[in-house]
Structures are given as structure tokens and as C-alpha cells.
C-alpha positions as CSV (number, residue, x, y, z in Angstrom):
1,M,63.3,-14.7,29.5
2,K,65.2,-16.3,26.7
3,Q,66.2,-14.8,23.8
4,T,67.9,-16.3,20.8
5,N,69.0,-16.0,17.5
6,N,66.9,-16.4,14.6
7,P,67.4,-19.6,12.8
8,T,68.4,-18.1,9.1
9,H,66.6,-20.8,7.5
10,L,63.0,-19.8,9.4
11,L,63.1,-16.3,8.2
12,H,62.7,-15.4,4.5
13,F,62.1,-11.4,4.7
14,S,62.7,-9.5,1.3
15,L,62.8,-5.6,2.1
16,S,65.0,-2.9,1.8
17,F,65.0,0.1,4.2
18,S,66.9,3.5,4.8
19,K,68.7,3.4,7.9
20,Q,67.8,6.9,9.3
21,A,70.5,8.5,11.3
22,T,69.9,8.7,14.8
23,T,70.1,11.9,16.4
24,P,71.2,13.4,20.5
25,A,68.0,15.0,21.0
26,F,67.0,12.4,23.6
27,L,70.5,12.9,25.0
28,L,69.6,16.6,25.5
29,L,66.0,15.8,26.6
30,K,67.6,13.1,29.2
31,L,70.1,15.9,30.3
32,K,67.1,18.3,30.7
33,E,65.6,15.7,32.7
34,T,68.3,15.3,35.2
35,I,69.0,18.7,35.4
36,L,65.2,19.3,36.6
37,Q,65.2,16.7,38.9
38,S,68.3,17.8,40.7
39,L,67.1,21.2,41.4
40,T,64.0,20.3,41.9
41,M,65.3,18.2,44.8
42,S,68.2,20.5,45.9
43,M,66.4,23.7,46.1
44,S,64.7,24.5,49.6
45,M,61.2,25.0,49.8
46,S,61.9,28.7,50.6
47,I,63.5,29.3,47.4
48,W,60.4,28.1,45.7
49,Q,57.8,30.1,47.5
50,W,59.5,32.5,45.6
51,L,59.2,31.5,42.6
52,P,56.3,32.6,40.1
53,K,53.6,29.6,39.9
54,E,54.2,29.5,35.9
55,I,57.8,28.6,36.6
56,I,57.5,25.8,39.2
57,T,54.7,24.3,36.4
58,E,56.7,24.5,33.7
59,I,59.6,22.6,35.9
60,L,57.6,20.6,37.1
61,S,55.7,19.3,33.9
62,W,58.8,18.2,32.6
63,L,59.7,15.5,35.2
64,P,58.8,11.9,34.8
65,V,55.5,10.5,36.5
66,K,57.5,8.7,39.4
67,S,59.0,12.0,40.8
68,L,55.9,14.0,40.6
69,I,53.9,11.2,42.7
70,R,56.7,11.8,45.0
71,F,56.8,15.5,44.6
72,R,53.1,15.9,45.7
73,C,54.1,15.1,49.1
74,V,56.0,18.5,49.1
75,S,53.1,20.4,49.9
76,K,49.4,21.2,49.2
77,A,50.2,23.4,47.1
78,W,52.2,21.0,44.8
79,C,49.7,18.2,45.3
80,S,46.7,20.4,44.0
81,L,48.9,21.8,41.1
82,I,49.9,18.5,40.0
83,S,46.9,17.3,40.3
84,T,44.9,19.8,38.1
85,S,43.6,18.9,34.8
86,R,46.1,21.8,33.0
87,F,48.9,20.2,34.7
88,I,47.9,16.5,33.3
89,A,47.6,17.8,30.0
90,T,50.6,20.0,29.8
91,H,52.7,16.9,31.4
92,L,51.1,14.6,28.8
93,N,52.1,17.0,25.9
94,H,55.7,17.1,27.0
95,S,55.7,13.4,27.1
96,L,54.2,12.9,23.8
97,S,56.7,15.0,22.4
98,N,60.1,13.2,24.4
99,S,60.4,9.6,23.0
100,Q,62.3,8.6,26.3
101,Y,58.8,8.1,27.5
102,Q,57.5,6.8,24.5
103,T,57.2,2.8,24.7
104,S,55.1,-0.4,23.7
105,I,52.3,-2.3,25.7
106,F,52.3,-5.9,24.9
107,A,49.4,-8.2,26.1
108,C,48.5,-12.1,25.6
109,H,45.9,-13.5,26.9
110,N,43.6,-17.0,26.8
111,Y,41.0,-18.0,29.4
112,T,43.2,-19.1,32.3
113,F,46.5,-16.6,31.5
114,H,47.3,-13.3,30.8
115,T,50.5,-11.3,30.6
116,L,51.2,-7.3,30.2
117,L,54.8,-6.4,29.3
118,L,56.2,-2.8,29.2
119,Y,59.0,-2.6,26.9
120,P,61.8,-0.4,26.6
121,S,61.6,3.2,25.6
122,Y,61.8,3.4,21.6
123,Q,65.7,5.2,21.7
124,E,66.5,2.3,24.1
125,I,65.5,-0.4,21.6
126,E,67.1,1.8,18.8
127,Q,70.4,1.6,20.8
128,K,70.3,-2.2,21.7
129,G,68.5,-3.8,18.8
130,D,65.4,-5.3,18.5
131,F,62.3,-5.8,20.2
132,F,63.4,-8.8,22.1
133,A,67.1,-7.8,22.3
134,N,67.1,-7.3,25.9
135,P,64.6,-9.5,27.6
136,S,65.6,-8.5,31.3
137,D,64.7,-5.0,30.5
138,L,60.9,-6.1,30.0
139,I,58.6,-5.2,32.6
140,E,56.0,-6.9,33.8
141,L,52.7,-4.8,35.1
142,H,50.0,-6.8,37.2
143,D,46.7,-5.3,37.1
144,P,44.8,-4.3,40.1
145,F,42.1,-6.9,40.1
146,N,44.9,-9.4,40.3
147,H,43.5,-11.6,37.4
148,K,39.9,-12.2,39.2
149,Y,37.9,-11.0,36.1
150,S,39.8,-12.6,33.3
151,L,40.6,-9.1,31.7
152,H,41.9,-8.4,28.6
153,L,43.4,-5.4,27.2
154,V,41.2,-3.7,24.0
155,G,43.0,-0.4,23.7
156,S,45.3,2.3,24.9
157,S,45.5,5.8,24.5
158,N,48.0,8.4,26.2
159,G,49.0,6.1,28.9
160,L,45.5,4.8,29.8
161,L,44.8,1.4,29.4
162,C,41.5,-0.4,28.8
163,L,40.8,-3.6,30.1
164,A,37.3,-5.7,29.2
165,N,36.1,-9.3,30.5
166,M,35.3,-11.4,27.5
167,T,33.6,-14.4,29.6
168,F,30.2,-15.3,29.4
169,N,29.4,-15.1,33.5
170,N,28.3,-13.1,35.8
171,E,31.0,-10.3,35.1
172,S,30.7,-10.5,31.3
173,G,30.7,-6.6,30.3
174,L,32.7,-5.2,33.1
175,C,35.6,-2.7,31.7
176,V,38.1,-1.3,33.6
177,L,40.2,1.9,33.0
178,W,43.9,1.5,34.2
179,N,46.9,3.5,34.4
180,P,49.9,1.7,35.3
181,S,52.0,5.0,35.9
182,I,50.1,6.1,38.7
183,Q,48.9,2.5,39.7
184,K,45.3,3.6,39.6
185,A,42.2,2.3,38.1
186,I,38.4,2.7,38.0
187,S,36.0,0.2,37.0
188,L,33.3,1.4,34.7
189,P,29.4,1.2,35.5
190,K,28.1,-2.1,33.8
191,P,27.0,-1.5,30.3
192,N,23.4,-1.7,29.4
193,L,23.3,-5.3,27.9
194,G,25.2,-7.9,29.3
195,S,26.4,-11.6,28.0
196,L,26.6,-10.8,24.1
197,Q,29.5,-11.6,21.4
198,Q,31.2,-8.3,21.6
199,T,34.0,-6.0,20.1
200,F,35.4,-2.8,21.7
201,G,37.1,0.2,20.5
202,F,38.5,2.7,22.8
203,G,40.6,6.2,22.4
204,Y,40.8,9.8,23.2
205,E,39.0,12.7,21.3
206,P,41.1,15.9,21.5
207,L,37.9,18.5,21.0
208,T,36.3,17.4,23.6
209,D,39.2,16.0,26.3
210,D,37.6,13.0,26.5
211,Y,38.2,9.0,26.5
212,K,35.5,7.1,24.8
213,L,34.9,3.2,24.7
214,V,32.5,1.8,21.9
215,R,31.0,-1.6,22.8
216,L,29.8,-3.8,19.6
217,M,27.5,-6.3,20.2
218,N,26.6,-9.3,17.9
219,P,23.3,-11.3,19.0
220,H,23.8,-14.8,18.9
221,D,21.3,-15.1,16.0
222,C,23.4,-12.2,14.2
223,K,21.5,-13.5,10.5
224,T,17.8,-11.8,11.5
225,V,18.8,-9.4,14.5
226,P,21.0,-6.4,14.0
227,P,24.1,-5.3,15.8
228,L,24.2,-3.1,18.9
229,F,26.0,-0.5,19.7
230,E,26.5,1.6,22.7
231,I,29.4,4.0,23.9
232,Y,31.2,5.4,27.8
233,T,32.6,8.3,28.0
234,L,34.8,9.1,30.9
235,R,33.4,12.8,31.3
236,T,30.1,11.9,31.7
237,G,30.4,8.4,33.6
238,I,27.9,6.9,31.7
239,W,27.0,4.2,29.3
240,R,24.5,5.1,26.0
241,F,23.2,3.7,23.0
242,I,24.0,5.1,20.0
243,T,22.7,5.3,16.6
244,A,23.8,1.8,14.5
245,P,25.3,2.3,10.7
246,D,23.1,1.9,7.6
247,S,24.6,-0.8,6.3
248,R,25.0,-4.2,8.2
249,Y,28.3,-5.7,9.0
250,T,29.7,-8.7,10.5
251,M,33.0,-9.0,12.0
252,K,35.0,-11.4,14.2
253,Y,34.5,-11.9,17.9
254,W,36.9,-9.6,19.7
255,S,38.1,-7.8,16.5
256,S,40.6,-5.4,16.9
257,S,40.5,-1.6,16.4
258,V,42.8,1.2,15.6
259,L,42.5,4.9,16.0
260,V,43.5,6.7,12.8
261,C,42.5,10.5,11.9
262,G,40.1,10.6,14.3
263,A,38.7,7.3,14.0
264,L,38.3,3.9,15.3
265,H,38.4,1.0,12.8
266,W,37.5,-2.4,12.6
267,S,38.3,-4.7,9.6
268,T,34.6,-6.0,8.7
269,H,32.2,-7.4,5.7
270,T,29.0,-7.3,4.3
271,P,26.7,-10.4,5.8
272,R,27.0,-13.3,2.9
273,H,23.4,-14.3,3.1
274,Q,22.6,-10.4,1.7
275,G,23.5,-9.5,-1.7
276,A,26.7,-9.2,-3.0
277,F,29.8,-9.6,-0.7
278,C,32.2,-7.0,0.0
279,N,35.0,-7.3,2.5
280,V,35.0,-2.9,4.1
281,I,36.6,-1.0,6.9
282,M,34.1,0.0,9.2
283,S,34.8,3.5,10.9
284,F,33.2,5.7,13.9
285,N,34.2,9.3,14.0
286,M,34.9,10.1,17.7
287,K,33.7,13.7,17.5
288,D,30.5,13.1,15.7
289,E,29.8,9.6,16.9
290,A,28.8,8.3,13.3
291,F,29.8,5.4,11.7
292,G,31.4,5.6,8.0
293,E,33.4,3.0,5.6
294,V,36.6,3.2,4.1
295,G,37.0,0.8,1.2
296,M,40.0,-2.1,1.5
297,P,42.2,-2.4,-1.9
298,K,40.1,-3.6,-4.6
299,S,42.0,-6.6,-4.9
300,L,40.8,-7.8,-1.4
301,Q,36.8,-6.1,-1.6
302,G,35.6,-9.6,-3.0
303,L,37.9,-12.3,-1.3
304,E,35.8,-14.3,0.8
305,G,37.4,-16.2,3.4
306,L,39.7,-13.5,4.1
307,D,41.2,-12.8,7.6
308,V,42.2,-9.1,7.8
309,T,43.7,-7.2,10.8
310,V,43.5,-3.6,11.1
311,A,46.8,-1.6,12.1
312,L,48.6,1.4,12.5
313,I,52.2,2.1,10.6
314,D,53.9,5.4,10.8
315,G,50.4,6.8,11.7
316,L,49.0,5.4,8.4
317,L,46.1,3.2,8.6
318,A,47.4,-0.5,7.8
319,L,46.0,-3.9,6.8
320,V,47.3,-7.5,7.1
321,P,45.2,-9.5,5.0
322,C,45.8,-13.4,5.3
323,T,44.5,-15.9,2.7
324,G,44.4,-19.6,3.0
325,F,45.2,-21.6,6.1
326,G,48.3,-23.2,8.1
327,I,51.1,-23.7,5.6
328,E,49.4,-22.5,2.9
329,A,48.6,-18.8,4.3
330,S,49.9,-15.6,2.8
331,H,50.2,-12.6,4.6
332,A,50.7,-9.0,3.2
333,V,51.2,-5.4,4.7
334,W,49.2,-2.8,2.9
335,V,49.0,1.2,4.2
336,M,46.9,3.7,3.2
337,K,49.1,6.8,1.8
338,E,46.1,9.0,1.6
339,Y,43.2,8.5,4.2
340,G,40.3,7.6,2.7
341,V,41.3,7.4,-0.9
342,V,40.9,3.7,-1.8
343,E,43.3,4.2,-4.5
344,S,46.4,5.1,-2.4
345,W,46.5,1.8,-0.7
346,T,50.1,0.5,-1.3
347,K,51.2,-3.1,-0.7
348,L,54.3,-2.8,1.2
349,Y,55.5,-6.5,1.4
350,D,54.4,-10.1,1.8
351,V,55.6,-11.5,4.9
352,R,57.2,-15.1,4.4
353,I,58.1,-17.1,7.6
354,E,58.2,-20.7,8.0
355,G,55.7,-22.1,10.5
356,F,54.3,-18.7,11.7
357,Q,50.5,-18.0,12.5
358,R,50.3,-14.2,12.3
359,V,51.3,-11.0,12.2
360,I,50.9,-9.0,15.9
361,G,52.1,-5.7,15.0
362,F,54.6,-3.3,14.2
363,P,57.1,-2.1,17.3
364,K,59.1,0.2,14.5
365,S,58.2,0.6,10.7
366,D,61.1,-1.6,9.6
367,E,60.0,-4.5,12.2
368,V,57.4,-6.7,12.6
369,L,55.8,-9.1,15.2
370,V,55.0,-12.2,14.3
371,H,53.6,-15.3,16.1
372,D,53.5,-18.9,15.5
373,A,52.8,-21.7,17.8
374,D,55.3,-21.9,20.5
375,R,57.2,-18.0,20.5
376,F,56.9,-14.9,19.4
377,F,59.1,-13.6,16.5
378,S,60.8,-10.5,16.2
379,C,61.4,-9.7,12.3
380,G,63.3,-7.1,10.2
381,P,66.7,-5.9,9.0
382,S,68.2,-5.4,12.6
383,S,66.0,-7.8,14.5
384,R,68.2,-10.8,16.0
385,G,65.7,-12.6,18.6
386,Y,62.8,-14.4,19.6
387,L,60.7,-14.7,22.7
388,E,59.9,-18.5,23.7
389,D,59.2,-18.6,27.6
390,L,55.8,-17.1,28.0
391,P,52.8,-19.8,27.9
392,L,51.7,-19.2,24.3
393,C,49.4,-21.9,24.1
394,G,45.7,-21.3,23.2
395,L,46.3,-17.5,23.1
396,E,42.7,-16.2,22.1
397,H,44.1,-12.5,22.0
398,I,47.7,-10.8,21.6
399,Y,47.8,-7.0,21.7
400,L,50.6,-4.5,20.9
401,D,50.3,-0.8,20.7
402,A,52.3,2.6,22.0
403,Y,52.4,3.6,25.6
404,V,53.5,6.9,27.2
405,E,53.6,7.6,30.7
406,S,51.0,10.1,32.3
407,L,49.0,11.2,34.7
408,I,45.7,10.8,33.4
409,L,43.0,9.6,36.0
410,L,45.2,11.1,39.0
411,N,42.3,13.7,39.2
412,V,39.3,11.5,38.8
413,A,37.4,9.8,41.8
414,D,38.4,6.3,42.9
415,L,34.8,5.2,43.5
416,V,32.3,5.4,40.4
417,P,29.1,3.3,40.2
418,G,29.6,-0.6,39.8
419,R,33.1,-0.4,41.2
420,Q,34.9,-3.6,41.6
421,G,38.0,-4.4,43.2
422,N,40.6,-2.0,45.1
423,S,42.9,0.5,43.7
424,S,44.7,3.3,45.1
425,G,46.0,7.0,43.8
426,G,49.5,5.7,43.6
427,S,50.8,8.1,46.1
């Protein structure tokens, strides 16, 4: 992949950031991991047999996924241990606390092409430069269905990716959960309703330890027929309809969503033909499975023709509203400092880059990823590059999110109702 210096005349990014001092914590974690792997490989099985199970569990739970997949072959006891829900949860918590295992997933889609790229860890990005500083470090992920069903990435959580088919054909509604770390994927049962304009939201609900996929469907005659909503939960393995929100909303086909404070969020607005127009954020509480509203900044609420993208910046709900079109387009970045309090919306900055089309996301708090007709720009105080050799023309969907290695799905049966394709447990 070709990486070039940003031409200064293309970038007008006026912002002041405080450079955080880097800490050696990740070096200590790396040393700990190296020692643990060395001990694990060098100790004979006779020694391991004398160690308490709690000590073995603690040692193994700090190791990377690739090592654990190999160590399942050591013995039936180790295979059973590594596959338990408790061990998978403990390992995930360690991974989430270790920035060495945290990175970004980046996806580009149109109807004939899609690519999934895994970026280096945040610590590596911090050491080497910006998001596109070292293209040779990028890892291309190949989904286990070989592009057969035009699967698009709609969400990720704890290393688990959710992909869905967006075309209006016999496979419309096909959804897949995939963990690239262990190379395991399952296709979900078909939803209750097939070919409709649809939008998804995906995330983890910690109190019930469950992964949920929400599907919002707009009938073709959306002016008279209200939207429909259904939900899939990994624990039950079935789709079911859920109660629609009290208010009527209109949103873009395949709108993006973010999970903040235990709720999914979509940018939407009230129907133009029904009363006073208002831009609003629709929320869905993952625990209670109830819809609600989060107000946008007051200056944006009544603007018609506003194209708003929801985002996540440093764990805070964020908005990127765009007004105007083409060279007249104007983008801004807002964050909600106190969740649910409309008055806490704060405008951080405007993004002014000649010729760019949209803001994709925020790899770091002081870095913005944007897209123009031919390439992606990484913009910020330390950014130096852009990526331009991906087939970018006619992209329908671009996705950027955090990613962490995990063992999620390792203990989930391969065969589920409606399964398509073939996947393995990654042994």
C-alpha cells in the first residue's frame, strides 16, 4: 500500500492538543507475556500437573489468542479449561486492560468489493506515527464466506464482528458473527422479515453476558407504514420482534450506530410530513430493550437536510454533522460531555480539508480519518500520510471501530439453524 506525505495545501486542521507522555506500562506487559509464554513452553507436563488449577488458569489467561489455540492441543484438560465461559471472560478482561492487544478494524464496501483491514496496536501506532504511517503492518482479513454473500461489517464488540448482507436478493437478511482471532464464524437464523430497507446495531450487554443484534426495517412506503424492529440474542439463538418507539423516526438506509453507556445510538429525524421537523438521536437500551431519545445540540435540531454521523471519541457520544454539498460542505465535531444532558454538547472543532467527502472516524482522540474520491487521509498534529491504492470508487459503506483479540465463540457450537458456508474452530 502506498503511503505519501500529506500535501500542506490540502490540509487546514486548526487544533491544539496536549501531547500525553507515554508510559512504559506496555513494556512491562510485553515482558510479562514473554515470560509467561517461555514458562508455558519450557515447563514439562509433569510440573504442570502439580500446579493448582487456579495458578494454571492465571498464567494461561494472560497469553495471546494464538498461543492459547495451540495450547488446546496439550491435553484434554487444557482444551476444556480454555473453552470455558469463565476462562474466556477472564482472558477478555486481561486483553481489554492491555493496550498491546487493542487495535482498530477498518472496512470498506460497495456492491462488488469489500476489504477488512486490521491495524497495529495503539501502542505501535503511538510509537511509529499515524494511522497510515506503516501500511506494511496492516493485516487484511478474509471472511470465511469468501465474499459470497456481499457481507458488510455493521458492528464489532470484544473481538466479535457482526456482518450482514445488504443486497435485495435471496440472501437478504443473512447475518454472520465472526471472530477473526480464532477464525470461527456462525451464520444466524434468518430474520422474521426478508427484503426491506434495513439498519443494524450490534453490541454486548454485560449484565446478561449477551451479544445483541438489533434490526430496524423501513418498509418501502415509509410515509404510511411505521418502521419495524426485531432483535437477535446470542444466548437464545432466535430473532423476535420488539416494541417500536413511541415516536416516528426516519433514518438513512444502513445508518451507522455506536454503543455508549449501555445503549445503541442512531442519528435520525422526525418525518418531514408530520408536524414540526426535528433532528434527534434514537437510543436503544441494551439491558431493558427499550427505545429512547438523546437530544442533539439545540443549534442542529431544526436544520433540515443535515447529514449527521454518530461517533465515539474517548468513550463519549459524538456527532459529525455535515451541512451543504460538494465543495460547499462543512463538517464539525461535537461531543456530549455529560451523557443525556443536551446542554453538555460541546463543539470541538471544524474539519476543513480541500476536496474531502466525509469523516470516517477517530483512530485516536487527536486524529481524524477522512475520505475523498480517491483516498483516505489521516489528519491530526502527528499525521503524515494517506492511503490511496484501495479500490475506493463507489464505496457505499465505510466502517471504523476498536478491536481486541478474544476467544468469544470458542465455546459456541458451529452448527446453528440457517447456517451457510463452512467455518472452523480455528484449532
